[in-house]
C-alpha positions as CSV (number, residue, x, y, z in Angstrom):
1,M,-6.2,-58.3,77.6
2,D,-6.7,-56.0,79.9
3,D,-2.8,-55.9,80.4
4,I,-2.2,-54.3,77.0
5,V,-0.4,-50.6,76.8
6,K,-2.4,-47.9,75.3
7,I,-0.9,-46.7,72.4
8,Q,-1.2,-43.9,69.3
9,L,-2.8,-45.9,66.9
10,S,-1.6,-44.8,62.9
11,P,-4.2,-44.0,60.7
12,S,-3.6,-47.3,58.8
13,V,-3.9,-49.4,62.2
14,E,-7.4,-47.8,62.2
15,D,-8.3,-47.9,59.2
16,Y,-7.4,-51.9,59.3
17,L,-9.7,-52.1,62.8
18,K,-12.5,-50.1,61.2
19,G,-12.5,-52.1,57.8
20,I,-12.3,-55.6,60.0
21,Y,-15.5,-54.5,62.3
22,T,-17.5,-53.2,59.3
23,L,-16.6,-56.5,57.5
24,T,-17.6,-58.9,60.8
25,E,-20.9,-56.8,61.4
26,R,-23.0,-59.6,60.0
27,G,-21.3,-62.2,61.8
28,G,-18.1,-64.3,60.7
29,P,-14.5,-63.6,60.4
30,A,-13.2,-61.0,57.8
31,S,-11.5,-62.7,54.9
32,T,-8.2,-61.5,53.4
33,S,-9.2,-60.8,50.0
34,A,-12.7,-59.0,51.3
35,L,-10.3,-56.4,53.7
36,A,-8.0,-56.1,50.7
37,Q,-10.9,-54.9,48.5
38,T,-12.5,-52.5,51.4
39,L,-9.3,-50.8,52.2
40,G,-8.1,-50.5,48.6
41,V,-4.8,-52.4,49.3
42,Q,-2.9,-55.7,47.7
43,P,-3.6,-58.8,49.5
44,A,-0.1,-59.5,49.7
45,S,0.1,-56.3,52.1
46,I,-2.3,-57.6,54.5
47,T,-0.6,-60.4,56.1
48,G,2.1,-58.2,57.6
49,M,-0.5,-55.6,59.4
50,I,-2.6,-58.8,60.4
51,K,0.5,-60.4,62.1
52,R,1.0,-56.6,63.8
53,L,-2.5,-56.2,64.9
54,A,-2.4,-59.9,66.4
55,S,0.8,-58.9,68.3
56,L,-0.9,-55.9,69.5
57,G,-3.8,-58.0,70.8
58,Y,-6.4,-56.5,68.7
59,V,-7.1,-59.4,66.4
60,E,-7.0,-63.1,66.3
61,H,-6.3,-64.9,63.0
62,L,-8.7,-68.1,62.3
63,P,-6.6,-70.2,59.8
64,Y,-8.4,-70.5,56.3
65,K,-11.1,-68.0,57.6
66,G,-9.8,-65.0,58.3
67,V,-9.6,-62.4,60.9
68,Q,-12.0,-61.1,63.7
69,L,-11.4,-58.5,66.3
70,T,-10.7,-59.1,70.0
71,E,-12.6,-57.5,72.7
72,N,-9.7,-54.8,72.7
73,G,-9.9,-54.4,68.9
74,S,-13.8,-53.9,69.1
75,I,-13.1,-51.2,71.7
76,E,-10.8,-49.4,69.4
77,A,-13.1,-49.9,66.0
78,L,-15.8,-49.0,67.8
79,R,-13.9,-45.4,69.1
80,I,-12.9,-44.9,65.5
81,L,-16.5,-45.4,64.2
82,R,-18.0,-42.9,66.4
83,R,-15.3,-40.4,65.4
84,H,-16.3,-40.8,61.8
85,R,-19.8,-40.8,62.0
86,I,-20.0,-37.9,64.4
87,L,-18.1,-36.2,61.9
88,E,-20.4,-36.9,59.2
89,T,-23.3,-35.9,61.1
90,Y,-21.8,-32.8,62.0
91,L,-20.7,-31.8,58.3
92,Q,-24.1,-32.2,56.8
93,Q,-25.9,-30.4,59.8
94,Q,-23.6,-27.8,60.3
95,L,-21.7,-27.4,57.6
96,D,-23.8,-27.9,54.7
97,Y,-22.2,-30.4,53.1
98,T,-24.2,-33.0,50.9
99,W,-25.1,-36.6,51.8
100,S,-22.7,-37.9,49.2
101,E,-19.8,-35.7,50.2
102,V,-19.5,-36.3,53.7
103,H,-18.0,-39.7,54.0
104,Q,-14.9,-38.9,52.3
105,E,-14.3,-35.9,54.0
106,A,-14.9,-37.8,57.4
107,E,-12.4,-40.1,56.4
108,L,-9.4,-37.2,56.1
109,L,-10.7,-36.0,59.3
110,E,-11.5,-39.0,61.5
111,H,-7.6,-39.6,62.4
112,A,-6.6,-35.8,63.4
113,V,-9.4,-34.7,65.8
114,S,-9.0,-35.3,69.3
115,E,-11.8,-36.9,71.4
116,K,-12.2,-33.6,73.2
117,L,-13.6,-31.9,69.9
118,I,-16.1,-35.3,68.9
119,S,-17.6,-35.1,72.5
120,R,-18.2,-31.2,71.7
121,M,-19.6,-31.8,68.2
122,A,-21.7,-34.5,69.5
123,N,-22.9,-32.3,72.2
124,V,-23.8,-29.4,69.5
125,L,-25.6,-32.1,67.7
126,N,-27.5,-33.4,71.0
127,D,-25.9,-36.6,71.0
128,P,-27.4,-38.1,67.6
129,T,-28.0,-42.0,67.5
130,H,-27.2,-42.4,63.7
131,D,-25.1,-40.6,61.1
132,P,-26.8,-39.3,57.7
133,H,-26.7,-42.7,56.1
134,G,-28.4,-44.4,58.9
135,A,-25.7,-46.2,60.4
136,P,-25.8,-46.3,64.3
137,I,-23.1,-44.2,66.2
138,P,-21.4,-45.6,69.0
139,T,-21.7,-44.2,72.6
140,E,-18.9,-42.4,74.3
141,S,-19.0,-45.7,76.6
142,G,-18.8,-48.0,73.5
143,D,-22.2,-49.1,73.2
144,I,-23.8,-49.3,70.0
145,P,-27.6,-50.3,68.9
146,E,-27.9,-53.4,67.1
147,A,-27.1,-52.9,63.1
148,H,-29.4,-53.5,60.4
149,L,-28.8,-56.9,58.7
150,L,-31.9,-57.4,56.4
151,T,-30.8,-55.6,53.0
152,L,-33.3,-55.0,49.9
153,L,-32.1,-58.2,48.5
154,D,-34.1,-60.2,51.2
155,A,-37.0,-58.1,50.1
156,R,-39.6,-60.0,47.8
157,P,-42.0,-58.5,45.0
158,N,-44.9,-56.7,46.5
159,D,-43.3,-56.0,49.9
160,L,-43.3,-52.5,51.5
161,V,-40.0,-51.6,53.0
162,Q,-38.4,-48.7,55.0
163,I,-34.8,-47.7,54.2
164,E,-32.9,-48.0,57.1
165,A,-29.3,-47.3,56.2
166,V,-27.1,-47.4,53.4
167,Q,-23.3,-48.3,52.7
168,D,-21.4,-44.8,52.4
169,E,-18.1,-45.7,50.9
170,D,-19.1,-44.7,47.3
171,P,-20.0,-41.3,46.5
172,I,-21.3,-41.9,42.9
173,K,-23.9,-44.4,44.8
174,L,-24.8,-42.5,47.5
175,Q,-25.6,-39.7,44.7
176,Y,-28.0,-41.9,42.6
177,L,-29.7,-43.1,45.9
178,E,-29.9,-39.5,46.9
179,E,-31.1,-38.4,43.1
180,S,-33.7,-41.1,43.6
181,G,-34.7,-40.5,46.9
182,L,-33.6,-43.9,48.4
183,T,-32.4,-42.3,51.7
184,P,-33.2,-43.3,55.5
185,G,-37.0,-43.3,56.3
186,T,-38.1,-43.8,52.7
187,R,-40.2,-46.4,52.4
188,A,-40.7,-48.1,48.9
189,T,-42.8,-51.2,47.5
190,I,-40.8,-53.9,45.5
191,V,-42.6,-54.3,42.3
192,K,-40.1,-56.9,40.5
193,R,-36.9,-58.5,40.3
194,N,-35.3,-60.2,37.8
195,S,-34.0,-63.5,38.0
196,F,-31.4,-63.0,34.9
197,D,-29.1,-60.1,37.0
198,G,-31.0,-59.6,40.0
199,L,-32.1,-56.0,39.4
200,T,-34.8,-54.7,41.4
201,S,-37.4,-52.3,40.5
202,L,-39.3,-50.3,43.4
203,T,-41.6,-47.5,43.5
204,V,-40.9,-44.8,46.3
205,V,-44.5,-44.6,48.2
206,G,-46.1,-41.5,46.9
207,S,-44.7,-41.8,43.2
208,S,-45.3,-44.0,40.8
209,Q,-41.9,-43.8,38.9
210,L,-40.4,-47.2,38.5
211,T,-36.6,-46.7,40.3
212,P,-34.1,-49.6,39.1
213,V,-31.5,-50.8,41.8
214,S,-28.9,-53.0,40.7
215,H,-27.8,-56.6,42.6
216,E,-24.7,-54.8,43.7
217,L,-26.5,-51.8,45.1
218,A,-29.3,-53.8,46.4
219,R,-26.9,-55.5,49.0
220,D,-25.6,-52.1,50.2
221,I,-29.2,-51.0,51.4
222,F,-30.5,-51.9,54.8
223,V,-34.4,-52.2,55.2
224,S,-37.0,-53.1,57.5
225,K,-40.2,-54.6,56.4
226,V,-43.5,-52.6,57.1
227,Q,-46.6,-54.4,57.8
228,D,-49.7,-53.3,55.9
């Protein structure tokens, strides 16, 4: 793929590459339906863009399974992710944006800023390794720390866990997590999980208040288990 000509990518192409990367982080290809849901578009509109990305050498299509990024596609996706996560961190630390506001603002800015500006922002921030939501920030050379693959759903009652990262797409969910104190670095004990609807109840260390977390939201919270 080294002979692929470097071109200026459109915002929609960048969004597709970033979306595919996010969906395939946990292993396996990205399905058309999952990609449509992530990007907020109709499944029928996915096909044409996938063909275009394949012609550019950024993705390969696996029949009946979905799509995955090529090496060049991953390079571009990580470049976009670096922009997004540096912007989120800068907005929060330097411009006093809230934890729940930075994602949507970064979505707008990531297609317009230059690599030079991102580099200067990173320098001001002392080259952060993770964004405000705990997601790892790719380096300028395209390296990225291993993502946290254990979710709150993997934890069992009586487990002590530490929140490492959360998905950042939904500001309403982020606001709830912030209000509940469920942010990266927080430790909590799993109290119980309902077999009927998967509702997880937990208590944050230092508090006796029981906090409910829905099955859907628990999938978006990445944790590590803490040994007693």
